[in-house]
N, C-alpha and C positions, 0 to 999 in steps of 0.2 A: 454679857449674855451672848451665847453663840447663836449665830443665825440659823434658822431652820432650813433644811434642805427640801426643796420642792421637787417632786418627781416630774420629769418631763415625758413620761410614758403616757400614751393615749390609747384607750381601748376603742379601736376602729371596728365597727360592726361589719362582718363579712356577708357576702351574698349567699342566699340559701342554696343556689344552684352551682356556684363556682366559688373561687377564692377572691373574687373582686370586691371592691368597696361598695357598700350599700348606698344607693342614691334614690331608689324608688321602692314603692310598696304596692303589691297587688292585693286589692281588697277581696277578690274572688278566690285566689289560691291561698292567701295568707303568707306569701313568700316575700322575703327581702331580696331586692333585685339590684344588680349593677346596671350600667348603661347597655352593654351588649345583650344581657338577658332581657332587659326591658324592650329592646328592639325586636327580640324574638317573639314577644307577645304581640307585636304588630304584624310580623311576617307570617306566622303560622295561622292557618285557618281555624284550628280548633280553639285557640285561645285569644283570637283577635278582639273579642268583645269583652275581655276582662277589664275591670276598672283599675287602671294603674295610675298612681299619683306619686308625687314626691314623698320621701319618707316622713317628712314632718307632718304630712296629712294623715298619718296612720292613727294618731290619737286626737280626739276632739277636746280633750281636757285642757290642752295648752292654749286654746284659743282665748284671747282676751275679750273683755267686755267693752264694746265700742259705744261712745256717747253720741247723742243726737246733736247735730249741728245747729238746729233751730232752737232747741231747748237744752242749754248747757246743764250738765248734772244729771240728765235723764238718760238711762240706758236704753239702747235700741233693742226691742224685744219682738217686733213684728215686721211684716213686709206687706206693702200694699201692691197687689197685682195690677190693679187698674192704673195706678200712677207709676208702677215699676220703680219703687223707691222704698227704702227702709224707714220705719217710723217708730216712735216711742209712745208711751201711754199718754203723753200730753198732746200729741198730734190729734186734734179733735175734728179735723176737716176730712177725715177718711172714714166716717161712720157708715156711709152708704156704699163703700167700696168693698171689694173682696180682699180680706186680710187673712194672712196665715202666720204661723210662728216663724221667726227668722231662721231657726235651725232647719226647719223643713223646707223653707224657700231656698236656703243656701244649698241644701242637698239636691233639690230638684233642678236648680240652675246648674249646679256642677255636673249632674248627670246629663243634662241637655248639651252642655258644652263638651263633655267627654265624648258623647256620641258624634258630635261634629269633628272632634279631633281624631277619633277612630276612623271616620270616613276619609279624612284628609290623609292620615298616615297610612291606612290600609289600602285605599283605592287610588287616591290621586298621586301620592309620592311613589307608591310601588309601581303603578302604571307608567309613571315618568321614568323610573329606573329601567323597566323592561323596554320602553321605547328608546331610551338612551343606548342600551346594549344593541338594539336593532339598528340604530343609526350608526353606531360605530362600525358594525359589519358592512353597512351600506356605504360608508364613507371611503372604505378601502377601494371599492370598485368605482367610486364616483369619478375619479380623475380619468380613468380610461374611457368611461362612457361619455364624459364631457368632451374628450378629445375626438372620439368617433363622431359625436354630434357636431362638433365644430367643423370637422372635415366634410361631413355631409352638408352642412349649411353653406360652406364655401363653394362646394360643387353646385349646389342648387342655386346659389346667388349668381355664379357664372352663367349657368344655363338661363336663368331669368334675365340677366343683362343682355345676353346674346339674343334672346327672344324679343326683348323690348327694343333692341337696336334694329332687328329685322322688321318688327312691326312699325317702328318709326320711319325707316327708309321706305318701306312699301307704302305707308300712309302718305308720306311726302310726295312720292312719285304719283300716286293716284290723285292726290289733291292738285298737283301741278298739271297733270294731264287734263283733269276735269276743268280747272280754271282756264287753261288755254282754249279748250273747245268752247267753253261758255263765252269767253271773251270774243272769240272769232264770230260766233253766232250773233252775239250782241252787236258787234261791229257792223255786220251785214244788215241786221235789223235797223240799227241806227241810220245807216246810209240810205236805206229804203225810206224810212220815215222822213229823213232830211230832204230827199228828192220830192216826196209828196208835199212837204211843206213849201218847198221852193216853187213847185208847180202851182200850188194853191195861191201862193203869194203873187205869182206872175199873172194868173187869171184875175186876181183881185185888183191888181194895178190897171189892167186893161178894161176893167168893168166901168171905169169912169166915163168912157165914151160909148159903150154898148150896154145899156141897162137890161135890155131883153135877153141878150146872150148870158149875162151874169146871173139873172134870175133862173134861167134854164140850167145853168151850171150848178148852182147851189142846191137845186132841186134833186139833181142826180148824185152829186158828190156829198160826202159827209166831212165835217170838220175833224181833223185828227185829234184824238184824245191824248194829249201830251202827258197827263199825270199817269194814266194807265201804262203808257209806254215806259215811263221811268221806273214803275214798279217791276216791270219785266227785267230790268237791268240788275236788280238786287240778287246777290249771290247767296245760295244756301246749299250745304252739303247734306244730302239725304241718303247717301250710300252707307250701309252699315259695315263695320269692320268685323271680319271673321275672328272671333276670340276663343274658339274651342280649345286651341292649344294652350292659350293663356290660362283658361279656367282649369284645364287639366293639370298644368304645372302648379298653380296656386293651391289646388286642392290637396296636393301632397304635403303642404305645410300644415302640421297639426299643432293646434294651440290648446293647451290644457289649462283648466281653471286653477288658479293658485290662491293661497290665502286661507284654505280650509285647515282646520285643526286636525292633526294626525291623531289617530286613536289606535290603541293596542287591541288586537283581536284576542278573543278568549283562548284560542288554541295556542297562542304564544305564552299565555299566563297559566292556564289550567290544563290538567291532564286527568284522564279517567283512571281510577285506581283498579288494579286487578282484583282486589278483594276489599269490599267495603268494611269500614270499621264502625262498630256499634258505639254510639256516644252515650245514650241513656235510654231507659225503658220505664214507662209508666203503666202500672197494672190497674185494670178496671174489672172489678168482680161483677158477675151476673151474666147469665146466658142470654138474657133478653136484650142486652145492649151490645152494639158493635160500633167500631169507628168507621162509619160509612163515607165520611168526607172530611177533609182537613183543609183549613185556610190559615196560613201562617200570618201572624201579626208582627211579632218580634221573635227573637231567639227563645224567649221564656214564656210567650203567650201565643196560643193557637185557638181558633174556633173549630170545634169538632161537632159532627152529627153522630150521636151515640144511639140513635133510634130513628124510626120513621118521621117523628115530629119533635124530637128533642135536640136542641142546639145549645151548646154551652161554651163559655170562654174558660179555658183551662190554663192555670199557671203551672207550667211544666217544671219549674224549679222546686215548687213545694207540693204539687199535685192537688192544689186547692181549686175549687170551682168558683170563679169570680163573678159570673153572670149567667142567668138562664134566659132562654127564649122558648116560648111555648106556642107561638103562633106561626111557626114555619110550615112549609109545604109538607104534607104527609106523603113522603116518597123517599125512596132510596136512590138519590141522584146527587149531582154536584150542585146543590141548590143555594150555595152561599159562596162568597168570595170577599176579599179585602182589597180596597183601593190603595193608592199611594199615600193618602192621608190617614191610613189605618182605620178607616170607617168600614163597618160591616155592610155588605149588600147581600140581601137574601130574598128568596121568594116565600111569601106568606101563604097561608091556607086559602086565601081568596084569590090567588094567582096574581097578586100585585108584586112588583119588584120594589122592595123597601130598602131604605138606607138608615143605618143606626150610627149616630155620631161616635167619635172616638171615646168620649167620656161616658157613653151609654146613657145619656140623659134625654136625648131627643130622637124621635123616629119620624121619618117623612116618606111619602110615596114618591119614589123616583120615576117609575113607569107604571101606569095603571094597567089593570087587567085588560089584555088585548081582546077579550071577548070569548064567547063559547067556542068559536071555530078553532082557535089556536090556544094551546096550553103551554106555558113556559115550564121547562123541566130543569134547566141548568143555566148557570151564569158564571162568567169569569171576567175579571178586570185585569187587563194586560199591563204589566209593569213596563213593557217596552213602548207600546203605542199609547197607552192610557185609555183605550177604548173599552167599552163594556160589551161583551158578547153574550147573547142569550140564545140557547137552543130550545126550539119550540116544536110541537107536533100537533097534528089533528088526524082524526079518523075519517077516511074517505069511504062513504057508504057505497059508492059505485064500484070502486076497485077492491073493497073489503080489506083494506090495509091502511097502516099509518103512513103519513107523509110528514117529513120534517123540514125545517128551515133554520137558518141562523140569522139573527138580527144583530146589527151593530149600532151602538149608541155612543154618544160622547159623555163627558162627566155629568152633564146636566140632564141626561135622559133624552136628548134630542136624537131622533132617528137619522142615521147616516147611510146605511146600506142594508139590503136584504139579499141573502144568498139562498135562493130557492132553486133546487135542481129539478130536471125533468126525469124521465124514466130511464135515462142512461145509467151507466155503472156508477156515476157519481151522485145518485140521488140518496137522500137521507130518509130514514124510516122513523127511528125512535132515538133521538140524541139524549143520552143519559149524563154524560160528562163532557165538558168542553174546556179547551185551553188554547193558548196561542204560543207558537214558537218564536224565537227571537229573529228568525228570517221572515216573519210575517205570515207563515202558514197557520191555518186554523185546523186544530185537531179535535175530532169528535169521536167519542165512544158510542157507537150505534148498537144498541142491544139487539134489535130485531135482525139486523144484518149480520150479527156475529163478527163484526169487523170494526177496525179503527179507520175512519174516513179522514183524509187529509186534503184540504183545499188551500189554494193560494189566497192571498189577500183580496184578489179580484173575484173570487168565487169559483175559479176553475178547479175541477177535480184533478188532483195530482196523483194520488195512489190510494190503495186500500190494503190494509194489513188484516188478514182474516185469522180468526182464532175462535176458541170456544168461550163465548159469553165474556167479552172484555168488560172490566169494571172501570175503575178510576184511571185517569191519564194525567200526565204532567210532563213538562219539558225542563231541561236543565240549561246551564250557561253554555254548554258545548253543543247545543241544538239537538241533543238526544231526546227521543220520545220514550217515556216509560209507561208501561201498560200493566195493570193488575189482572191476573187470571185466577180467581178464587178456586175454581174447580180443580185446576192443575197445580195450585199452590206455587205459582211462579210469578215473577215479575220480569217482563221482557224489556230489554233496552234496544231500541231501534235507532238507526241513523236518520238524519233529516230527510233522506230520500226513500225511506221505507224499508231499508234492508235490515235484517236481523243482525244485531251486533253480539249480544251476550245475554246471559241471565244475571240478574242481581242476586247473588248468593253470598253467604258468609259461613265460615267454619267455626264461628264462635258459639257460645252456649245457647243463645237465642237465635235459632235458625229460621229463616223465612220458610224453608221447606217443611218445617214442623207445624206451621200455621197456615191459615188462608188469608192472603192479603186482600183487603177490601178497598183501602183508600191510600192516596198518595198526596203529599204536599211538599213543595220545594221552596226553600228560602233563598231568594236570589242574592242576598247580601252575605249570608254566612255559608252558602252553598251546602246546607244541610238538607237531607232528604228525610221527610217524615213518612212513616209507614204504619198504617193501622192494621194490626194482625188479630185474628180471632180464630178460636176453636173451642176449647173448654174454658180458657181464659181469654181476656181481651187485653192486648198490649198496644201501646202507642210508643213505637221505637223511633229513635233518631239515628240515622246512619250518615257516615261520611263516605261517599263514593267518588268525590272529586277533590283533588288537592292541587296545590300549586306545583308548577313544573319544577322538578328537582334541579335541572340545569340552571334555572334562573335563581333558585335559592342559593346555589353554590356561588354564582357570580355576585349576588348581593351580599 
């Protein structure tokens, strides 16, 4: 029998984007990826949140059935969240714990770890690469700078040595002169005391034959105080050395603190795009609803105010409404925000500042109603400092106008700072929207002033940007301030110092100029800008106006 020939040809699956060998799979795009294309999913901002796994994770059907270690022969079907361990149907000690299906638990755990890996690959490693490129450029000039510093240090050390030698010689001379003078004076004083003692001793010896004369002598003369005399002989240097020149010389030596971790500034990583790119658009039918305020939770979930008292959690991937809130403040202001734990913080109809848990199961009062004098209108939880800012106002019956202030709280609702201005140009009237820039400035959209008021973290007025009825405000990673103007149908981009930079415009099919922008939201992690647009239809659009620096992308 002739042996059968076995073909040695293998069918290697190629990458969907290039001719490379497939090693990974993107669950979001559905593409097979090689290693370079997989790294591109980490580098590019638009696709950095895609779920990329090894190719064998594409299909779940090949996963084997795992057996329980405590009960041989039993298949693991569930996962105990309380014990953080997989269990089978025979594991009866988990009846009071929270249990879910093993496939769902596996998917949740995988997504959680995938988010951690995305953060490491996208932020940590990329920032390290940018910092490495910066260090390489600095290293070329480091040798020359160190040489100059060494020369300067040698020159200063010579000057310091000469100065110390002069001080030493002058000090020795002064001390020697002082000692000689003191010793001469003490010698004279000792001689006088010695003469007195000898004279006293001579009189004492003669007193043996003349008692009356001795009694008269001791009545007039006093016994010499020998101990006090010895104390006068002790030497002490009381004269101060003039050290003005020494202090001046030492003050020229600058000591810088070391050991701090170097960070990459955003201007070295990100750049402002000349024309923003439209990512996605969600349409909301109805003239009675508008996107008045946006708070980003994740890339696919946002809290939006679609009416004076309607607050919803929207799934932007499917357009579904995941949760309703009907007890929010009846106003068109920035009345809600999201903290770092993805918890919703909002103002209810009773003017309490509430906190809704991330699982939307528990609600608690974070800050109670401050009273009838002050009314909270807007809140913002800063991702930079972690503080909660609340814009409040009251009506002054004497001046017949509103007065505003900003309250700063910590995560637990404890009051930290009050920013209350006087009647100068920095005073607040009616704060509608509030945010914080990454340089610590507090940005407030003041409806009555027709201006955007910007204050420092200490409460000092920095500048005012005046316009016609500003609406929502937000800031981006490059410290720009973005302001909505619904009447003029524009979005202004300002620098952190209050200078007008440009308009946010696009030449795509959905133009901002064709609608009235009412609300803004910025996702610090994906650098996406959410814009609520309204006219005949209501659109929730996602734009990309910031991208990674092209020079850095080329180097990486």
